[in-house]
C-alpha positions in Angstrom: 271.4 77.5 50.1 268.4 76.7 52.3 267.0 76.8 55.8 266.3 74.1 58.3 262.8 73.9 59.9 264.1 75.8 62.9 265.3 78.6 60.6 268.9 77.8 60.8 271.3 77.9 57.9 271.8 74.8 55.8 273.7 74.6 52.5 271.8 73.0 49.6 274.9 71.0 48.7 277.7 70.0 51.1 281.2 71.4 50.4 283.4 68.9 48.5 287.2 69.1 47.9 287.1 69.7 44.1 290.8 70.3 43.5 294.1 69.8 45.3 297.4 71.2 44.1 300.8 69.8 45.1 303.4 71.9 43.4 306.7 70.0 43.5 308.6 73.1 42.4 307.1 75.3 45.2 307.6 73.2 48.3 307.4 76.2 50.6 304.8 77.2 53.2 302.0 79.3 52.0 301.8 82.4 54.2 298.9 84.3 52.7 296.2 83.6 50.0 293.3 85.5 48.5 290.6 84.9 45.9 290.6 87.7 43.3 287.3 89.6 43.5 287.4 90.8 39.9 288.9 87.8 38.0 288.7 84.0 38.2 292.1 83.9 40.0 293.4 82.5 43.3 296.6 84.2 44.6 299.1 82.8 47.1 302.3 84.0 48.7 304.9 81.9 50.4 307.8 82.1 52.8 310.3 82.2 49.9 309.0 85.6 48.6 307.1 84.1 45.7 303.7 85.1 44.5 301.7 82.6 42.4 298.2 82.9 40.8 296.0 80.0 39.7 293.2 80.2 37.1 289.6 79.0 37.7 288.5 75.9 39.6 291.1 73.7 37.9 293.8 75.9 39.6 296.0 75.9 36.5 299.0 78.1 37.1 298.6 81.6 35.6 301.6 83.6 36.8 304.4 83.1 39.3 307.2 85.5 40.2 309.6 86.2 43.0 308.9 89.5 44.8 311.8 89.6 47.2 314.8 87.3 47.5 317.0 87.3 50.5 316.1 87.9 54.2 312.6 89.1 55.4 311.1 87.6 52.2 307.9 86.1 53.7 304.8 87.4 51.9 302.6 88.8 54.7 299.5 89.8 52.7 298.2 90.2 49.2 295.6 92.6 47.9 294.4 92.0 44.2 292.9 95.3 43.1 290.3 96.2 40.4 293.0 97.9 38.3 294.6 94.6 37.0 297.4 94.8 39.6 298.2 93.3 43.0 299.7 94.8 46.1 302.2 92.6 48.0 303.3 93.3 51.6 306.5 91.9 53.1 307.8 92.7 56.6 309.6 95.8 55.4 308.3 96.7 51.9 305.1 97.3 50.0 305.2 96.2 46.3 302.8 96.6 43.4 302.8 94.3 40.4 300.7 93.8 37.4 298.8 90.6 37.4 301.2 89.4 34.7 304.1 89.8 37.1 305.6 93.1 36.0 306.8 95.3 38.9 305.2 98.8 39.0 306.7 100.1 42.2 308.2 99.2 45.6 308.2 101.4 48.7 310.1 101.0 51.9 310.8 103.2 54.9 313.5 103.0 57.6 310.7 102.7 60.2 309.1 99.7 58.5 309.7 96.8 60.9 307.8 93.6 61.1 304.8 94.7 59.0 302.0 92.1 59.1 298.8 93.5 57.5 297.4 96.1 55.2 293.9 97.5 54.6 292.7 99.4 51.6 290.7 102.4 52.7 289.0 105.2 50.8 290.8 107.8 48.7 293.3 105.3 47.2 295.2 104.8 50.4 296.4 101.9 52.6 296.7 101.4 56.3 299.6 99.2 57.2 300.4 97.7 60.6 302.6 95.1 62.3 304.6 94.3 65.4 305.1 98.0 66.2 303.1 100.7 67.8 302.4 102.6 64.6 299.9 102.4 61.8 301.1 103.9 58.5 298.8 105.8 56.1 300.2 105.2 52.6 299.0 107.2 49.6 299.1 105.1 46.4 299.0 108.0 44.0 301.8 109.9 45.6 303.8 106.8 46.7 304.6 108.1 50.1 303.5 107.8 53.7 301.1 110.6 54.6 300.8 109.9 58.3 302.5 107.7 60.9 299.9 107.3 63.6 300.8 106.0 67.1 298.5 103.4 68.6 300.5 102.8 71.8 297.8 104.3 73.9 295.7 101.1 73.6 297.8 98.3 72.0 301.5 97.5 71.4 301.0 96.2 67.9 298.5 95.8 65.1 298.3 92.3 63.4 294.9 92.6 61.8 293.0 95.5 60.3 289.3 95.3 59.1 286.3 97.6 58.7 282.6 97.6 58.9 282.5 98.5 55.2 282.9 95.3 53.2 283.4 97.2 49.9 286.5 98.9 51.5 285.6 102.2 49.8 283.0 103.9 52.0 284.0 107.1 53.7 282.0 106.1 56.7 282.4 103.2 59.1 284.7 102.1 61.9 288.2 100.7 61.6 289.0 97.6 63.7 292.6 96.8 64.7 293.5 93.5 66.4 296.6 92.9 68.4 298.7 90.0 69.8 297.5 90.7 73.3 293.9 89.6 72.3 292.4 93.1 72.1 290.2 94.5 69.3 290.2 98.3 69.2 287.4 100.2 67.4 288.9 103.4 65.8 287.7 106.4 63.9 288.4 105.9 60.2 290.2 109.2 59.8 292.0 110.0 63.1 292.4 106.4 64.2 291.5 107.5 67.7 290.1 104.8 69.9 286.3 104.7 70.2 285.8 101.4 72.1 287.7 98.2 72.8 287.0 94.5 73.3 289.2 92.0 74.9 287.9 88.6 73.7 290.9 86.4 74.3 293.5 86.4 77.1 296.2 85.3 74.7 296.8 86.4 71.1 294.1 87.2 68.6 293.9 84.8 65.6 291.2 86.1 63.4 288.0 88.2 63.4 285.3 89.3 61.0 282.4 91.8 60.9 278.9 91.4 59.4 276.4 94.2 59.9 276.2 94.9 63.7 278.0 91.7 64.8 281.7 91.0 65.3 283.0 87.4 65.8 286.6 86.5 66.9 288.7 83.5 67.6 292.1 83.4 69.3 294.3 81.9 72.0 294.0 81.7 75.8 296.8 81.8 78.3 297.1 78.6 80.5 298.1 78.6 84.1 301.7 78.0 83.1 301.8 81.0 80.8 301.6 79.0 77.5 299.1 79.6 74.7 296.4 77.2 73.7 293.6 77.6 71.1 290.4 79.1 72.6 287.5 76.8 71.7 285.0 79.6 72.0 284.0 82.0 69.3 283.5 85.4 71.0 280.6 87.4 69.6 279.9 91.2 70.1 276.9 93.4 69.3 278.3 96.6 67.8 275.1 98.6 68.5 275.1 98.0 72.3 278.9 97.4 72.4 278.5 94.3 74.6 279.3 90.6 74.4 276.8 88.1 73.3 276.7 84.4 74.2 279.9 82.7 73.0 279.8 79.6 70.7 281.8 76.6 71.7 283.4 74.7 68.8 284.4 71.0 68.5 287.3 72.0 66.3 290.1 74.4 67.3 289.0 77.7 65.6 291.9 79.6 64.0 290.4 81.1 60.9 286.9 82.4 60.2 284.7 84.2 57.6 281.2 85.5 57.7 279.1 84.0 54.9 277.3 86.9 53.0 273.7 86.5 52.4 272.9 84.7 55.6 272.9 86.7 58.8 275.2 85.3 61.5 276.5 82.3 59.5 280.3 81.9 60.0 282.7 79.5 58.3 285.2 78.4 61.0 288.4 76.5 60.2 291.2 74.9 62.2 294.9 74.3 61.3 294.2 70.6 60.8 292.5 71.6 57.5 288.9 71.1 58.8 286.0 73.6 58.6 282.3 73.9 59.3 279.5 76.4 59.1 278.0 77.8 62.3 274.9 79.9 62.7 275.8 82.2 65.6 272.4 83.7 65.9 270.3 80.6 66.5 273.1 78.5 68.2 271.9 75.6 66.1 273.8 72.4 65.3 276.8 73.2 63.1 277.1 71.8 59.6 279.1 68.6 59.0 282.9 68.8 59.1 284.7 69.4 55.8 288.2 67.9 55.9 291.0 68.6 53.5 292.8 65.5 52.4 296.4 66.3 53.3 298.8 63.6 52.1 301.8 65.3 53.6 302.0 66.1 57.4 301.7 69.8 58.2 299.3 72.6 59.2 296.8 74.8 57.3 298.3 78.3 57.3 295.5 80.1 55.4 291.8 79.8 54.9 290.2 81.9 52.1 286.6 82.6 50.9 285.5 83.6 47.4 283.3 86.6 46.9 280.2 84.5 46.2 281.0 82.1 49.2 280.7 79.1 46.9 284.4 78.3 47.3 286.8 78.0 50.2 290.4 77.2 50.0 293.1 76.1 52.5 296.8 77.0 52.0 299.2 74.5 53.6 302.6 74.6 55.3 303.7 72.1 52.7 302.8 74.4 49.8 299.6 72.5 48.8 296.2 74.1 48.1 292.9 72.5 48.9 289.8 74.0 47.1 286.3 73.3 48.3 283.0 74.0 46.5 279.3 73.5 47.1 278.3 74.6 43.6 278.5 73.4 40.0 278.8 76.9 38.7 282.5 76.8 38.6 283.0 80.6 39.2 284.7 82.3 42.1 282.7 85.5 41.4 279.2 86.2 40.2 280.5 88.8 37.7 284.2 88.5 36.8 286.2 90.5 34.3 287.9 88.5 31.6 291.4 87.1 32.3 293.9 87.6 29.6 296.4 85.0 28.5 299.6 85.3 26.4 299.2 84.5 22.7 300.4 81.0 21.8 303.8 80.9 20.1 
């Protein structure tokens, strides 16, 4: 990575689509995807309740297993952990599997309805939210809900949960919950009481991310007829002063975004057409070139993921395809990965 003469961010190498997977046996929409932060694996979940992992930059299939057949089987979110297992969230159940596909536990509650997101906090616990006015505090060791916390005072649902602590284990920090009415609520990590709120978009929130003292979001706006359209502006907030900064207008329709670690204010912004670019939100400089996924089958990008070292980005597609981009010859998703174990040949 390098800097332009004006001090703006510029990658040393442009991102190139290095691998594309069209799995004929899994022609289902990818609903969630994550790079594994501890191994050279890329995980996907689809709308048929199947979780699949791919190894290294060649995206060779590592494991594939069905988590939940039947109704409500969409995989909402995946969380690969450091303990060689993976947590899988559906709309009404939290599962835990080994990375080989062996089920360790499943937990459901009568009150679990339309869950959408989970966040790993300190003390081996998860916060889970969805299209309901509660956030659930789940203890992994005890396998039970410790608290069911109402959030109806500020928002009617919780579709995104993030934190100021990127390692997800600090006992300090602020919890951010995003809702379908376009609001982002800053909450105390322990009590979940509202500290402050932003309302960046008049329609639904699509995505947001935090880096240092800045928050950036993208979402939808309400038209005069009451319909939703993609908001072309990235909304940026200073978390020290709790005020809005100058928004950044995009040429593409921003639906996904990730801050790029190591460079202050640099955001990778992606649209559902399978296009992304890098934007320096501090200097308001000219964005990087467009990087476009070569989609042979019509459809929409449904996920946009970033590796821990920011050298790889990947789109998941509504047709089940995966499009992997890289700007490096290193060939590693992480700077320091644990070994990935394979079955002995027969």
